HTML snippet that shows the backbone in 3Dmol.js (N, CA, C, O; Angstrom):
<script src="https://3Dmol.org/build/3Dmol-min.js"></script>
<div id="view" style="width:600px;height:400px;position:relative"></div>
<script>
const pdb = `
ATOM      1  N   MET A   1       0.841  -1.170   0.000  1.00  0.00           N
ATOM      2  CA  MET A   1       0.000   0.000   0.000  1.00  0.00           C
ATOM      3  C   MET A   1       0.892   1.242   0.000  1.00  0.00           C
ATOM      4  O   MET A   1       1.882   1.308   0.729  1.00  0.00           O
ATOM      5  N   LYS A   2       0.530   2.215  -0.821  1.00  0.00           N
ATOM      6  CA  LYS A   2       1.332   3.429  -0.959  1.00  0.00           C
ATOM      7  C   LYS A   2       1.130   4.347   0.244  1.00  0.00           C
ATOM      8  O   LYS A   2       0.007   4.578   0.692  1.00  0.00           O
ATOM      9  N   GLU A   3       2.247   4.861   0.752  1.00  0.00           N
ATOM     10  CA  GLU A   3       2.192   5.766   1.900  1.00  0.00           C
ATOM     11  C   GLU A   3       1.903   7.188   1.424  1.00  0.00           C
ATOM     12  O   GLU A   3       2.528   7.673   0.481  1.00  0.00           O
ATOM     13  N   ILE A   4       0.967   7.842   2.073  1.00  0.00           N
ATOM     14  CA  ILE A   4       0.614   9.217   1.727  1.00  0.00           C
ATOM     15  C   ILE A   4       1.508  10.166   2.511  1.00  0.00           C
ATOM     16  O   ILE A   4       1.693  10.009   3.718  1.00  0.00           O
ATOM     17  N   LYS A   5       2.064  11.159   1.806  1.00  0.00           N
ATOM     18  CA  LYS A   5       2.923  12.138   2.453  1.00  0.00           C
ATOM     19  C   LYS A   5       2.391  13.534   2.116  1.00  0.00           C
ATOM     20  O   LYS A   5       2.118  13.842   0.956  1.00  0.00           O
ATOM     21  N   PHE A   6       2.250  14.358   3.132  1.00  0.00           N
ATOM     22  CA  PHE A   6       1.759  15.708   2.950  1.00  0.00           C
ATOM     23  C   PHE A   6       2.924  16.676   2.810  1.00  0.00           C
ATOM     24  O   PHE A   6       4.015  16.404   3.310  1.00  0.00           O
ATOM     25  N   LYS A   7       2.707  17.812   2.133  1.00  0.00           N
ATOM     26  CA  LYS A   7       3.801  18.741   1.851  1.00  0.00           C
ATOM     27  C   LYS A   7       4.404  19.350   3.118  1.00  0.00           C
ATOM     28  O   LYS A   7       5.593  19.668   3.131  1.00  0.00           O
ATOM     29  N   PHE A   8       3.625  19.518   4.169  1.00  0.00           N
ATOM     30  CA  PHE A   8       4.158  20.129   5.388  1.00  0.00           C
ATOM     31  C   PHE A   8       5.143  19.207   6.101  1.00  0.00           C
ATOM     32  O   PHE A   8       5.945  19.673   6.911  1.00  0.00           O
ATOM     33  N   GLU A   9       5.094  17.917   5.814  1.00  0.00           N
ATOM     34  CA  GLU A   9       5.988  16.970   6.479  1.00  0.00           C
ATOM     35  C   GLU A   9       7.447  17.150   6.062  1.00  0.00           C
ATOM     36  O   GLU A   9       8.350  16.696   6.764  1.00  0.00           O
ATOM     37  N   ASP A  10       7.684  17.804   4.934  1.00  0.00           N
ATOM     38  CA  ASP A  10       9.043  18.062   4.470  1.00  0.00           C
ATOM     39  C   ASP A  10       9.629  19.346   5.055  1.00  0.00           C
ATOM     40  O   ASP A  10      10.830  19.581   4.929  1.00  0.00           O
ATOM     41  N   LEU A  11       8.817  20.167   5.682  1.00  0.00           N
ATOM     42  CA  LEU A  11       9.298  21.427   6.248  1.00  0.00           C
ATOM     43  C   LEU A  11      10.195  21.174   7.452  1.00  0.00           C
ATOM     44  O   LEU A  11       9.884  20.349   8.310  1.00  0.00           O
ATOM     45  N   LYS A  12      11.315  21.897   7.504  1.00  0.00           N
ATOM     46  CA  LYS A  12      12.211  21.770   8.655  1.00  0.00           C
ATOM     47  C   LYS A  12      11.510  22.227   9.930  1.00  0.00           C
ATOM     48  O   LYS A  12      11.738  21.677  11.007  1.00  0.00           O
ATOM     49  N   LEU A  13      10.654  23.242   9.795  1.00  0.00           N
ATOM     50  CA  LEU A  13       9.898  23.727  10.951  1.00  0.00           C
ATOM     51  C   LEU A  13       9.095  22.590  11.571  1.00  0.00           C
ATOM     52  O   LEU A  13       9.101  22.414  12.789  1.00  0.00           O
ATOM     53  N   TYR A  14       8.418  21.835  10.749  1.00  0.00           N
ATOM     54  CA  TYR A  14       7.588  20.729  11.236  1.00  0.00           C
ATOM     55  C   TYR A  14       8.442  19.642  11.881  1.00  0.00           C
ATOM     56  O   TYR A  14       8.097  19.125  12.943  1.00  0.00           O
ATOM     57  N   GLN A  15       9.547  19.300  11.242  1.00  0.00           N
ATOM     58  CA  GLN A  15      10.422  18.254  11.769  1.00  0.00           C
ATOM     59  C   GLN A  15      11.044  18.667  13.104  1.00  0.00           C
ATOM     60  O   GLN A  15      11.132  17.860  14.029  1.00  0.00           O
ATOM     61  N   LYS A  16      11.471  19.921  13.196  1.00  0.00           N
ATOM     62  CA  LYS A  16      12.052  20.408  14.448  1.00  0.00           C
ATOM     63  C   LYS A  16      10.982  20.518  15.537  1.00  0.00           C
ATOM     64  O   LYS A  16      11.265  20.301  16.715  1.00  0.00           O
ATOM     65  N   ALA A  17       9.767  20.852  15.142  1.00  0.00           N
ATOM     66  CA  ALA A  17       8.671  20.939  16.103  1.00  0.00           C
ATOM     67  C   ALA A  17       8.360  19.558  16.689  1.00  0.00           C
ATOM     68  O   ALA A  17       8.042  19.447  17.873  1.00  0.00           O
ATOM     69  N   LEU A  18       8.450  18.509  15.869  1.00  0.00           N
ATOM     70  CA  LEU A  18       8.248  17.149  16.377  1.00  0.00           C
ATOM     71  C   LEU A  18       9.324  16.786  17.397  1.00  0.00           C
ATOM     72  O   LEU A  18       9.041  16.165  18.422  1.00  0.00           O
ATOM     73  N   ASP A  19      10.561  17.184  17.101  1.00  0.00           N
ATOM     74  CA  ASP A  19      11.648  16.951  18.062  1.00  0.00           C
ATOM     75  C   ASP A  19      11.404  17.731  19.351  1.00  0.00           C
ATOM     76  O   ASP A  19      11.680  17.242  20.446  1.00  0.00           O
ATOM     77  N   PHE A  20      10.883  18.945  19.208  1.00  0.00           N
ATOM     78  CA  PHE A  20      10.589  19.786  20.364  1.00  0.00           C
ATOM     79  C   PHE A  20       9.523  19.137  21.250  1.00  0.00           C
ATOM     80  O   PHE A  20       9.617  19.203  22.476  1.00  0.00           O
ATOM     81  N   VAL A  21       8.524  18.521  20.650  1.00  0.00           N
ATOM     82  CA  VAL A  21       7.481  17.825  21.413  1.00  0.00           C
ATOM     83  C   VAL A  21       8.109  16.684  22.210  1.00  0.00           C
ATOM     84  O   VAL A  21       7.803  16.506  23.389  1.00  0.00           O
ATOM     85  N   ASP A  22       8.984  15.914  21.568  1.00  0.00           N
ATOM     86  CA  ASP A  22       9.661  14.812  22.273  1.00  0.00           C
ATOM     87  C   ASP A  22      10.477  15.331  23.451  1.00  0.00           C
ATOM     88  O   ASP A  22      10.429  14.769  24.546  1.00  0.00           O
ATOM     89  N   THR A  23      11.222  16.401  23.221  1.00  0.00           N
ATOM     90  CA  THR A  23      12.045  16.989  24.282  1.00  0.00           C
ATOM     91  C   THR A  23      11.179  17.500  25.419  1.00  0.00           C
ATOM     92  O   THR A  23      11.495  17.292  26.590  1.00  0.00           O
ATOM     93  N   THR A  24      10.093  18.166  25.076  1.00  0.00           N
ATOM     94  CA  THR A  24       9.183  18.697  26.087  1.00  0.00           C
ATOM     95  C   THR A  24       8.599  17.582  26.940  1.00  0.00           C
ATOM     96  O   THR A  24       8.512  17.709  28.162  1.00  0.00           O
ATOM     97  N   CYS A  25       8.200  16.494  26.301  1.00  0.00           N
ATOM     98  CA  CYS A  25       7.635  15.367  27.051  1.00  0.00           C
ATOM     99  C   CYS A  25       8.668  14.755  27.997  1.00  0.00           C
ATOM    100  O   CYS A  25       8.342  14.391  29.127  1.00  0.00           O
ATOM    101  N   LYS A  26       9.905  14.644  27.535  1.00  0.00           N
ATOM    102  CA  LYS A  26      10.955  14.083  28.400  1.00  0.00           C
ATOM    103  C   LYS A  26      11.225  14.990  29.599  1.00  0.00           C
ATOM    104  O   LYS A  26      11.393  14.516  30.723  1.00  0.00           O
ATOM    105  N   ILE A  27      11.266  16.291  29.348  1.00  0.00           N
ATOM    106  CA  ILE A  27      11.532  17.243  30.435  1.00  0.00           C
ATOM    107  C   ILE A  27      10.392  17.247  31.450  1.00  0.00           C
ATOM    108  O   ILE A  27      10.632  17.254  32.657  1.00  0.00           O
ATOM    109  N   THR A  28       9.155  17.242  30.962  1.00  0.00           N
ATOM    110  CA  THR A  28       8.007  17.343  31.865  1.00  0.00           C
ATOM    111  C   THR A  28       7.742  16.048  32.632  1.00  0.00           C
ATOM    112  O   THR A  28       6.972  16.050  33.593  1.00  0.00           O
ATOM    113  N   GLU A  29       8.366  14.946  32.225  1.00  0.00           N
ATOM    114  CA  GLU A  29       8.229  13.697  32.999  1.00  0.00           C
ATOM    115  C   GLU A  29       8.783  13.866  34.406  1.00  0.00           C
ATOM    116  O   GLU A  29       8.323  13.215  35.344  1.00  0.00           O
ATOM    117  N   ASP A  30       9.768  14.740  34.548  1.00  0.00           N
ATOM    118  CA  ASP A  30      10.413  14.952  35.843  1.00  0.00           C
ATOM    119  C   ASP A  30       9.688  15.974  36.716  1.00  0.00           C
ATOM    120  O   ASP A  30      10.086  16.207  37.857  1.00  0.00           O
ATOM    121  N   PHE A  31       8.634  16.580  36.191  1.00  0.00           N
ATOM    122  CA  PHE A  31       7.867  17.541  36.985  1.00  0.00           C
ATOM    123  C   PHE A  31       7.136  16.806  38.110  1.00  0.00           C
ATOM    124  O   PHE A  31       6.837  15.620  37.971  1.00  0.00           O
ATOM    125  N   PRO A  32       6.848  17.473  39.199  1.00  0.00           N
ATOM    126  CA  PRO A  32       6.108  16.841  40.297  1.00  0.00           C
ATOM    127  C   PRO A  32       4.715  16.385  39.851  1.00  0.00           C
ATOM    128  O   PRO A  32       4.120  16.977  38.950  1.00  0.00           O
ATOM    129  N   ASN A  33       4.209  15.340  40.483  1.00  0.00           N
ATOM    130  CA  ASN A  33       2.892  14.801  40.131  1.00  0.00           C
ATOM    131  C   ASN A  33       1.774  15.817  40.297  1.00  0.00           C
ATOM    132  O   ASN A  33       0.783  15.768  39.568  1.00  0.00           O
ATOM    133  N   ASN A  34       1.918  16.737  41.244  1.00  0.00           N
ATOM    134  CA  ASN A  34       0.844  17.722  41.440  1.00  0.00           C
ATOM    135  C   ASN A  34       0.785  18.737  40.301  1.00  0.00           C
ATOM    136  O   ASN A  34      -0.134  19.557  40.264  1.00  0.00           O
ATOM    137  N   GLU A  35       1.732  18.705  39.377  1.00  0.00           N
ATOM    138  CA  GLU A  35       1.715  19.595  38.219  1.00  0.00           C
ATOM    139  C   GLU A  35       1.175  18.922  36.957  1.00  0.00           C
ATOM    140  O   GLU A  35       1.191  19.527  35.885  1.00  0.00           O
ATOM    141  N   ASN A  36       0.696  17.677  37.067  1.00  0.00           N
ATOM    142  CA  ASN A  36       0.203  16.972  35.880  1.00  0.00           C
ATOM    143  C   ASN A  36      -0.907  17.717  35.156  1.00  0.00           C
ATOM    144  O   ASN A  36      -0.987  17.662  33.929  1.00  0.00           O
ATOM    145  N   PHE A  37      -1.740  18.393  35.873  1.00  0.00           N
ATOM    146  CA  PHE A  37      -2.854  19.104  35.250  1.00  0.00           C
ATOM    147  C   PHE A  37      -2.590  20.600  35.181  1.00  0.00           C
ATOM    148  O   PHE A  37      -3.487  21.374  34.847  1.00  0.00           O
ATOM    149  N   GLY A  38      -1.383  21.005  35.491  1.00  0.00           N
ATOM    150  CA  GLY A  38      -1.008  22.413  35.470  1.00  0.00           C
ATOM    151  C   GLY A  38       0.061  22.657  34.422  1.00  0.00           C
ATOM    152  O   GLY A  38      -0.207  22.642  33.220  1.00  0.00           O
ATOM    153  N   LEU A  39       1.273  22.883  34.897  1.00  0.00           N
ATOM    154  CA  LEU A  39       2.372  23.216  33.996  1.00  0.00           C
ATOM    155  C   LEU A  39       2.687  22.109  33.002  1.00  0.00           C
ATOM    156  O   LEU A  39       2.953  22.389  31.833  1.00  0.00           O
ATOM    157  N   THR A  40       2.661  20.866  33.442  1.00  0.00           N
ATOM    158  CA  THR A  40       2.980  19.752  32.544  1.00  0.00           C
ATOM    159  C   THR A  40       2.037  19.748  31.351  1.00  0.00           C
ATOM    160  O   THR A  40       2.476  19.680  30.203  1.00  0.00           O
ATOM    161  N   SER A  41       0.764  19.820  31.624  1.00  0.00           N
ATOM    162  CA  SER A  41      -0.235  19.819  30.559  1.00  0.00           C
ATOM    163  C   SER A  41      -0.081  21.031  29.653  1.00  0.00           C
ATOM    164  O   SER A  41      -0.181  20.912  28.432  1.00  0.00           O
ATOM    165  N   GLN A  42       0.158  22.178  30.236  1.00  0.00           N
ATOM    166  CA  GLN A  42       0.277  23.406  29.451  1.00  0.00           C
ATOM    167  C   GLN A  42       1.495  23.366  28.533  1.00  0.00           C
ATOM    168  O   GLN A  42       1.399  23.747  27.366  1.00  0.00           O
ATOM    169  N   TYR A  43       2.636  22.909  29.043  1.00  0.00           N
ATOM    170  CA  TYR A  43       3.842  22.799  28.215  1.00  0.00           C
ATOM    171  C   TYR A  43       3.626  21.828  27.060  1.00  0.00           C
ATOM    172  O   TYR A  43       4.015  22.111  25.927  1.00  0.00           O
ATOM    173  N   ARG A  44       3.018  20.705  27.341  1.00  0.00           N
ATOM    174  CA  ARG A  44       2.815  19.702  26.292  1.00  0.00           C
ATOM    175  C   ARG A  44       1.831  20.187  25.229  1.00  0.00           C
ATOM    176  O   ARG A  44       2.051  19.982  24.035  1.00  0.00           O
ATOM    177  N   ARG A  45       0.750  20.826  25.661  1.00  0.00           N
ATOM    178  CA  ARG A  45      -0.216  21.338  24.688  1.00  0.00           C
ATOM    179  C   ARG A  45       0.386  22.450  23.836  1.00  0.00           C
ATOM    180  O   ARG A  45       0.114  22.525  22.638  1.00  0.00           O
ATOM    181  N   ALA A  46       1.194  23.307  24.437  1.00  0.00           N
ATOM    182  CA  ALA A  46       1.825  24.408  23.699  1.00  0.00           C
ATOM    183  C   ALA A  46       2.810  23.873  22.663  1.00  0.00           C
ATOM    184  O   ALA A  46       2.854  24.367  21.536  1.00  0.00           O
ATOM    185  N   SER A  47       3.597  22.871  23.035  1.00  0.00           N
ATOM    186  CA  SER A  47       4.569  22.332  22.078  1.00  0.00           C
ATOM    187  C   SER A  47       3.865  21.598  20.936  1.00  0.00           C
ATOM    188  O   SER A  47       4.312  21.664  19.790  1.00  0.00           O
ATOM    189  N   THR A  48       2.791  20.913  21.233  1.00  0.00           N
ATOM    190  CA  THR A  48       2.033  20.198  20.211  1.00  0.00           C
ATOM    191  C   THR A  48       1.338  21.154  19.249  1.00  0.00           C
ATOM    192  O   THR A  48       1.161  20.834  18.073  1.00  0.00           O
ATOM    193  N   SER A  49       0.951  22.304  19.734  1.00  0.00           N
ATOM    194  CA  SER A  49       0.221  23.247  18.882  1.00  0.00           C
ATOM    195  C   SER A  49       1.070  23.746  17.718  1.00  0.00           C
ATOM    196  O   SER A  49       0.520  24.136  16.688  1.00  0.00           O
ATOM    197  N   ILE A  50       2.388  23.743  17.853  1.00  0.00           N
ATOM    198  CA  ILE A  50       3.253  24.149  16.744  1.00  0.00           C
ATOM    199  C   ILE A  50       3.056  23.203  15.558  1.00  0.00           C
ATOM    200  O   ILE A  50       2.864  23.652  14.428  1.00  0.00           O
ATOM    201  N   ASP A  51       3.103  21.908  15.815  1.00  0.00           N
ATOM    202  CA  ASP A  51       2.890  20.918  14.757  1.00  0.00           C
ATOM    203  C   ASP A  51       1.488  21.008  14.174  1.00  0.00           C
ATOM    204  O   ASP A  51       1.299  20.977  12.958  1.00  0.00           O
ATOM    205  N   LEU A  52       0.520  21.120  15.058  1.00  0.00           N
ATOM    206  CA  LEU A  52      -0.867  21.136  14.601  1.00  0.00           C
ATOM    207  C   LEU A  52      -1.171  22.361  13.746  1.00  0.00           C
ATOM    208  O   LEU A  52      -1.867  22.250  12.737  1.00  0.00           O
ATOM    209  N   ASN A  53      -0.663  23.521  14.131  1.00  0.00           N
ATOM    210  CA  ASN A  53      -0.880  24.733  13.333  1.00  0.00           C
ATOM    211  C   ASN A  53      -0.193  24.631  11.980  1.00  0.00           C
ATOM    212  O   ASN A  53      -0.742  25.074  10.971  1.00  0.00           O
ATOM    213  N   THR A  54       0.991  24.059  11.949  1.00  0.00           N
ATOM    214  CA  THR A  54       1.702  23.877  10.683  1.00  0.00           C
ATOM    215  C   THR A  54       0.917  22.958   9.763  1.00  0.00           C
ATOM    216  O   THR A  54       0.765  23.246   8.575  1.00  0.00           O
ATOM    217  N   ALA A  55       0.426  21.873  10.297  1.00  0.00           N
ATOM    218  CA  ALA A  55      -0.334  20.918   9.488  1.00  0.00           C
ATOM    219  C   ALA A  55      -1.669  21.506   9.032  1.00  0.00           C
ATOM    220  O   ALA A  55      -2.045  21.366   7.869  1.00  0.00           O
ATOM    221  N   GLU A  56      -2.372  22.153   9.933  1.00  0.00           N
ATOM    222  CA  GLU A  56      -3.679  22.713   9.583  1.00  0.00           C
ATOM    223  C   GLU A  56      -3.560  23.808   8.540  1.00  0.00           C
ATOM    224  O   GLU A  56      -4.358  23.858   7.604  1.00  0.00           O
ATOM    225  N   GLY A  57      -2.599  24.666   8.682  1.00  0.00           N
ATOM    226  CA  GLY A  57      -2.445  25.787   7.757  1.00  0.00           C
ATOM    227  C   GLY A  57      -2.012  25.386   6.374  1.00  0.00           C
ATOM    228  O   GLY A  57      -2.221  26.139   5.423  1.00  0.00           O
ATOM    229  N   SER A  58      -1.411  24.216   6.230  1.00  0.00           N
ATOM    230  CA  SER A  58      -0.899  23.799   4.919  1.00  0.00           C
ATOM    231  C   SER A  58      -2.013  23.586   3.896  1.00  0.00           C
ATOM    232  O   SER A  58      -1.749  23.568   2.693  1.00  0.00           O
ATOM    233  N   GLY A  59      -3.229  23.428   4.347  1.00  0.00           N
ATOM    234  CA  GLY A  59      -4.343  23.236   3.434  1.00  0.00           C
ATOM    235  C   GLY A  59      -4.904  24.522   2.871  1.00  0.00           C
ATOM    236  O   GLY A  59      -5.814  24.480   2.043  1.00  0.00           O
ATOM    237  N   TYR A  60      -4.393  25.658   3.290  1.00  0.00           N
ATOM    238  CA  TYR A  60      -4.892  26.956   2.846  1.00  0.00           C
ATOM    239  C   TYR A  60      -3.950  27.578   1.831  1.00  0.00           C
ATOM    240  O   TYR A  60      -2.897  27.022   1.522  1.00  0.00           O
ATOM    241  N   SER A  61      -4.337  28.733   1.316  1.00  0.00           N
ATOM    242  CA  SER A  61      -3.474  29.471   0.389  1.00  0.00           C
ATOM    243  C   SER A  61      -2.220  29.936   1.123  1.00  0.00           C
ATOM    244  O   SER A  61      -2.170  29.914   2.352  1.00  0.00           O
ATOM    245  N   ASN A  62      -1.204  30.359   0.360  1.00  0.00           N
ATOM    246  CA  ASN A  62       0.059  30.791   0.968  1.00  0.00           C
ATOM    247  C   ASN A  62      -0.129  31.955   1.928  1.00  0.00           C
ATOM    248  O   ASN A  62       0.510  32.004   2.980  1.00  0.00           O
ATOM    249  N   THR A  63      -1.002  32.895   1.574  1.00  0.00           N
ATOM    250  CA  THR A  63      -1.235  34.050   2.442  1.00  0.00           C
ATOM    251  C   THR A  63      -1.833  33.611   3.774  1.00  0.00           C
ATOM    252  O   THR A  63      -1.389  34.046   4.836  1.00  0.00           O
ATOM    253  N   GLN A  64      -2.828  32.761   3.709  1.00  0.00           N
ATOM    254  CA  GLN A  64      -3.453  32.274   4.933  1.00  0.00           C
ATOM    255  C   GLN A  64      -2.524  31.341   5.695  1.00  0.00           C
ATOM    256  O   GLN A  64      -2.529  31.330   6.925  1.00  0.00           O
ATOM    257  N   TYR A  65      -1.730  30.563   4.978  1.00  0.00           N
ATOM    258  CA  TYR A  65      -0.788  29.641   5.629  1.00  0.00           C
ATOM    259  C   TYR A  65       0.228  30.399   6.459  1.00  0.00           C
ATOM    260  O   TYR A  65       0.589  29.956   7.549  1.00  0.00           O
ATOM    261  N   ASN A  66       0.690  31.523   5.965  1.00  0.00           N
ATOM    262  CA  ASN A  66       1.657  32.333   6.712  1.00  0.00           C
ATOM    263  C   ASN A  66       1.077  32.775   8.049  1.00  0.00           C
ATOM    264  O   ASN A  66       1.814  32.894   9.028  1.00  0.00           O
ATOM    265  N   ARG A  67      -0.219  33.017   8.109  1.00  0.00           N
ATOM    266  CA  ARG A  67      -0.860  33.412   9.378  1.00  0.00           C
ATOM    267  C   ARG A  67      -0.801  32.282  10.399  1.00  0.00           C
ATOM    268  O   ARG A  67      -0.708  32.540  11.599  1.00  0.00           O
ATOM    269  N   PHE A  68      -0.853  31.031   9.936  1.00  0.00           N
ATOM    270  CA  PHE A  68      -0.772  29.895  10.849  1.00  0.00           C
ATOM    271  C   PHE A  68       0.637  29.737  11.416  1.00  0.00           C
ATOM    272  O   PHE A  68       0.815  29.203  12.510  1.00  0.00           O
ATOM    273  N   LEU A  69       1.632  30.201  10.670  1.00  0.00           N
ATOM    274  CA  LEU A  69       3.013  30.023  11.065  1.00  0.00           C
ATOM    275  C   LEU A  69       3.541  31.142  11.969  1.00  0.00           C
ATOM    276  O   LEU A  69       4.629  31.028  12.533  1.00  0.00           O
ATOM    277  N   ILE A  70       2.786  32.197  12.099  1.00  0.00           N
ATOM    278  CA  ILE A  70       3.224  33.323  12.929  1.00  0.00           C
ATOM    279  C   ILE A  70       2.944  33.035  14.391  1.00  0.00           C
ATOM    280  O   ILE A  70       3.241  33.863  15.251  1.00  0.00           O
TER     281      ILE A  70
END
`;
const viewer = $3Dmol.createViewer("view");
viewer.addModel(pdb, "pdb");
viewer.setStyle({}, {cartoon: {color: "spectrum"}});
viewer.zoomTo();
viewer.render();
</script>
């Protein structure tokens, strides 16, 4: 079966953002348990949003896509 690849997957921004998510998850593992629903969650959601915005914006025109990347 042929693997589907999207154009945003080739962007260095996207690839580095995936690495950033991994790093963030490793760092936040050491946070205290009472921060699981506080700082830990916030850091992880913020790092993930970089990838998600890059992927979501790629379906729009270049002008609109630039707004997703800012």
